[in-house]
N, C-alpha and C positions, 0 to 999 in steps of 0.2 A: 279297496283302496284306490285302485286305478280309476274306478268310477268316480270316487270323491275328488280325485285330482282333475278329472275331466270336467266335472261340474264346476270346480273352483276356477278352472281356466275360462269357461264360458262366462261365469259371473264376472271375472276380471275384465274380459273384453267388453261386456255390457257396461260395466262401471266406467271404463275408459271412454266409451262412446258418449256416455252422459256427461263426463267431465269436459270433453271436447265441445259438446253442444253448449254447455254452460259458458265456456270461454268465448265461443263464437257469439253467444247472446250478449255477453258483457261488452265485446268489441262493437257490436251493433248499437247497443245503448250509448256507449262512449262516442261513437261516430254521430249518432243522432243529436247528442248534447252539443258536440262541436258545431254541427250544421246549424242548430238552433241559435247558438251564441253568435255564429257568423252572420246569420240573417238578422238577428237583433241589432248587432253593432253596425252592419253594413247597410241594411235596408231601412230600418226604422229609426235608429239613433244617428246614422250618418257619421260614425266615428272613423276618423282617418287612422290607418290606411285601409280599413276594412271596406269603406264605401267604394274606393277605387277598385279593390279586388272584386267586389260584387258586380260593378259595372262590366269588368272584363269577363266575368263568369256569365253574366246575362248576354253579353255579345256573343259568347261562344254558343250558348243555347239557341240564340236567334239565328246564327249561322247554320247550325244543325237543322233547325226548323225550315230554313229556306232551301237546303240542299237535299233533305229527305222528305219528299212530298209526292203527291199522286201523279204529277206531271213529269217525274224524273225519267230520263232516257239518255242513251248515248248515241242517238242517231245523228249522222253528219249531214251537212247541207249538200244538196244535189243541185248544181247550177241550172240544169234543165227545168227544174221546178219553178223558177222565178225569173230567169233571164228572158227578155223579149227575143223573139225569133231573129236570128241573124246578128245579135249583139253580144258583146262580151261584158257589157256593163249593165247595171240596173240602178235606177234612181227612184226612190219612193219619197213622197212628201208627207210628213206627219204634221197635222195642224190640230191644236186643241183650243177650244173656246170656253168662255165663261159667260154667265149671265150677270150683268151689272146695270142696275137701274132700268130694267126692262129691255136692254139691248144685248145683242150677241157680240161679244168682243173677242178678238183673236189674241191670245197671250203667248202661244207657243207655236213656233214654226221651225221645223227641223227637216233638213234634206238628208236622207240616208242613202248612201251610195256604196256600191260594191263592184269591184273589178275582178273578174274571174281570171284574167290573164296573169296576174301576180298575186291573187288572193289577198288583196288589200281593200280597205274601205274607209269611209269618212262620214263624219256627222257635221253638217254645217248649220249653225244656229243663227237666227235673225232676231234682233231686238224688235219687240212688238211696236215700239213707237217710231220705227224707221219710216222716214218720209219717202214715198215711192211714186213713180208715175204709173198709175194703174190703167191698163187698157180700157178705154171707153169711159173712164171715171175721172181722169185727170190726176192731179197731185193730191195724195192723201196718205194717212198713216196706215201701215200694214194692219194694225189692230182693227181698223174699221172695214176692211174689205169683205169679210164674210157677211156682215150686216148689210152692206151696200149691194152685195151680190145675191140678196134674197136668201141668205142662209147657206149658200153654196160656196165651194172652195175653188171653183174654176178660175175666177179672176186672180186669186192668190197664186194659184199654180202657174198661170201665164206670166205673172209679175216676177216670180222667182226664176222662171225660164229666161225671161228677158234680162234679168240682173246677171245671171251666171253664164248665159249663152249656151245652155244645155237643154236637153229634153227630159222632162219628168215623166217617167213611165207609168207610175201609179200613184194614187193618193189615199191617205187615211185621214178622215175627219172625225174627231172625237170631242167629247166634252170633259171638263174637269171631273164630273161625276163618274164618267166611264173609267178614267184613270184611277179614281179612288176605289172602284170595284176591283180593278186588277190588282192594285197594291194590297188590298185586304187578303188576297189569296196567298200572300207571302208572309203573313204574320200580323200580330197585333202591335208589335214594336219593330220599327225598321231604322237602321243606323244611317246617320248623315253627319258629315263634318261641316259645321256652320262656321263660315269664315269671319263674319262680323255680326254685330248686334242687329237684330231684325225685329221690328215691331209694327204690325199693321192688322187690320181686320179684313178678312175675306168675306164679303157679303154674299158671294155666290155659293159658298159652302157653309156659311154661317159659323165660322170659327175665327178666333183671334190668335194671332201668332206673336209671341214675345220670347225670343230666343237669344241666349248669350253665345258668344263664340265658343267653339269646342265641339267635342263629340257628343251627339244627341241621339237618343232613341225615340223616334216620333211615331205617333199613331198614323194610320193611313190617311185620316182626315187632315192632320197637320202637315204631313209630308206632301200631300197633294197641293195644299195651299202654298207651301214652301216652293214648290216646283212650277206653279202656274200663276201666282199672283205677285204683284209688285205695286208699291205706292207710285203715284204720278211722278214721272221724271226719273224713276229708278228701274226702267225696263231693261237697260243694259246690265244692271246688277242681277236681274232675274236670269238673263241669258247666261251670265257667268255661273250662276248657281246650277243651271241646267247642264252646262258643260262639265262642271265638277262632279255632278252626280251620275253622269252618263256611264263611266266605268263601273260604278257601284251597281247600277241597274243591269248592265250587261252581265256582271258576275251573278246577280240574282237569277237572271234568265238562263244562264249557261247550264246545260244539262236538262232543261225543261223539254218535255215531249210537245213540240210546237204544233204538231198535227192535232193532238187532243186539246191543247191550249186554245188554238184558233177555233176549233169546233165549239168550244165552251164559250168563247168571248167574242167571236166575230160579229154576232148580232148587235154588239154595242156600237160598232163603227158604221160610218158612211164611207164606203170604199168602192173603188172599181176593180180591186184585186180579188182574186179567188182565195179561198182558205189555203189552198195548196201554195199559191204564190206568196201569201203572207207568211206562211210557215217556213217556206224555203228562204225567203229574204231574211227573216228573223234568225233562222239557224246560221245563215252565212255571217250576219253581223255580230252575233253574240260569240261566235267562235274566234273572232279576231282579238289578238292580244298584242300588247306592246306597240311597236312601231307599225304594225299592220293596220292599226286603227288610229286615224287622226280625227280630232275633234277641235273645232274652232268657231269663232264668231266672225261673221262677215265684217270686213273693216269699215268702220264708221267714224264720222266726226260729229261732235255735239255742237249745238247752237241753241240759243235761247229763243223761245217762241211763246208769246202770251204768258209771261211769268213762269214758264216751265222750261225744261230741257228736253229737246227732241234730237233725233239723229238723222244724218244724211249719209249716203254711201261715200266712202273715201275712194273716189275713182282713181286716184293715183296709186293706191295700194291694192286695188281690186284685181288687176291682171295677174300679179304674183300670187295672190290668194287663190284665184281660180286655178292656176297652174298646179298649185300644191294640193288643193282639196277636191276640185271637180273630177268626177270619175266617169264622165260621159265620154264615150269613144270619139264622138264627133258631133259638132253642132249642126251638121248637115241633116241630122235626123229630124230637126224641126221642120224641114221642108215637107214632111208628110202631112202637116196641117197647112191649110190655105191662109195666107197672110192677107188681112183686110184692114182698111182704114175707115173710120167713121167720121164724116164731115157734116157739120151743122149747117144745113141749108134752109132752115126755117126760122132761126132767130130765137128759139126757145132755149133758155139757159138750162144746162145740164141734160140736154137731149141724149147725149152719149150714154149717160147712166140709165136712161129709160130703155135704150135700144139694146145694150149689151146683155141684159138678162135673157133676152129672147134668142140670143145667138148661142149655138152649141160650141163651146170653147174647146171641146175635144176634137172638133174638126176645123175650127177657125181660130187663128191667132190674131188678135187685134194689135197691130204694130204702131198705130197712130190714131190720135183723136184730136180734131182741130175744127176750125171754122171753114166753111166752103167759100167760094169767091163772092157769094152773095147770100143774103138771108131770104131771098125772094123766089126760091124754088117751089113751084106749086105742087110738084109731085116728086116722089123719091126716085132717084136714079141709081142703078147698080151698074157700075162700069167694070168691064172685064178687059184686062190688058194682055190676054193670050188667047190663041185659038185652040188650045188643048181641050179635048173633050171633057176631062175630069174637072177643069177649072170652070168651064161653062156650066157643067152639071152642078158644081158647087154653088155657082151664082144663082141658078134656078132654085136650088134648095134654100138658099139664103132669102130669096124673095118669098118663098112659101112660109118661112119662119116669121118674117116681118109682116106678111099678109098685104104688102104693098110693094110697088117698085117696078120701074121700067128698065129692061136690060139694054145696055149699050156696049158696043165693042170699040175700044180705042187701041188698036194693035200697034200703032206707030209711036205711042207715048211710052217713055220709060218711067217706071214707077217702082218704089220699094215694096209695093204690095201687089198681090195677084188681083185683088178686087177692091174697088172703092165704093162706099155707100154714102151718097149725098142724101141726107134725111130731109125730105120736103114736108110741106104743110099737110099733105094728105095723110102722113103718118100721125100727125098730131090730132087730126080731125076724124080719124077712123073710129 
């Protein structure tokens, strides 16, 4: 009898387990049916309010996908990794180009700065149509400088330095395709808040953008176009889109293993910064939150030019803007480069544009470009206004770069530059 009771007890336990499994299976089937109905109404039929609920759910999965990824880390920024020796601040210039009608156009210019003394940073954006005085090139729009500089960013870098009166420590030059590759690493759909109706074709990426205002989940292709392309006359609107998206991008990058990220992606860029410097500066910037990070557009005024709208600097508002956003400890750092002026002494129009690409703008800062006293100089003259050995050596290096030139010393003449180059006819005929 005791044995029969024992067998009955085991049988009862087994039956109880089976009943629990059946109940659990029923709940799973019910949950699957609810999810299927939710997908049907929210994704395919777009029935309100299920469609809105699905959008929020998709955003949640997108957030999870961005934050749980191979580059995840908790490593903090180390100032020594990216700060220039002897400085408490660092300023990196990011420039992004596109290909339009066979030309390289600059559409994105951002100065990223970090101040280690108070752990703050700034992002300064420049409209691509900004009319600037480019060293050795005269007056032109920012968007044209990389093309005019033979695909290099040096003229853009010096122009930004002259505008803000600071030293740019490092540069990163990338293309819209490089940005697209990076964005693809964060998912197939990325969130963005579209402020107004946007419709244009991005010929560089081969995509068409037609967006209504509101929350959008864009593919990396469309988001890249959204952040790097603008219709003619709408470049300031593009800068505003970039400012608005900056905190979103910072949040996406927050927690990324920057060392690994840079090792993976650094070959995409043209940069004079090491992987360690890029990782350190990126870690520092993405760690900033709230009032510790300021983002703004350099103050401009618009005016009409050849049936379109372009922008000039608002020089009245610029000093206050620089005080608020510039993170360079001192403009004196610019003195590490030798200041030169290029003077047209041969009468050939645009001779400054031909000379400047031969000059190493990492060592020389072109502070003026104008006509000489006459166009009848038979040979190029390189004038030095100091007897300092380093300036004389720089003048000799400049002569070697130009492959012409006679050195002269004018020690009694006061000049805004260290060296003047009067371009003679021998340069044209060489």
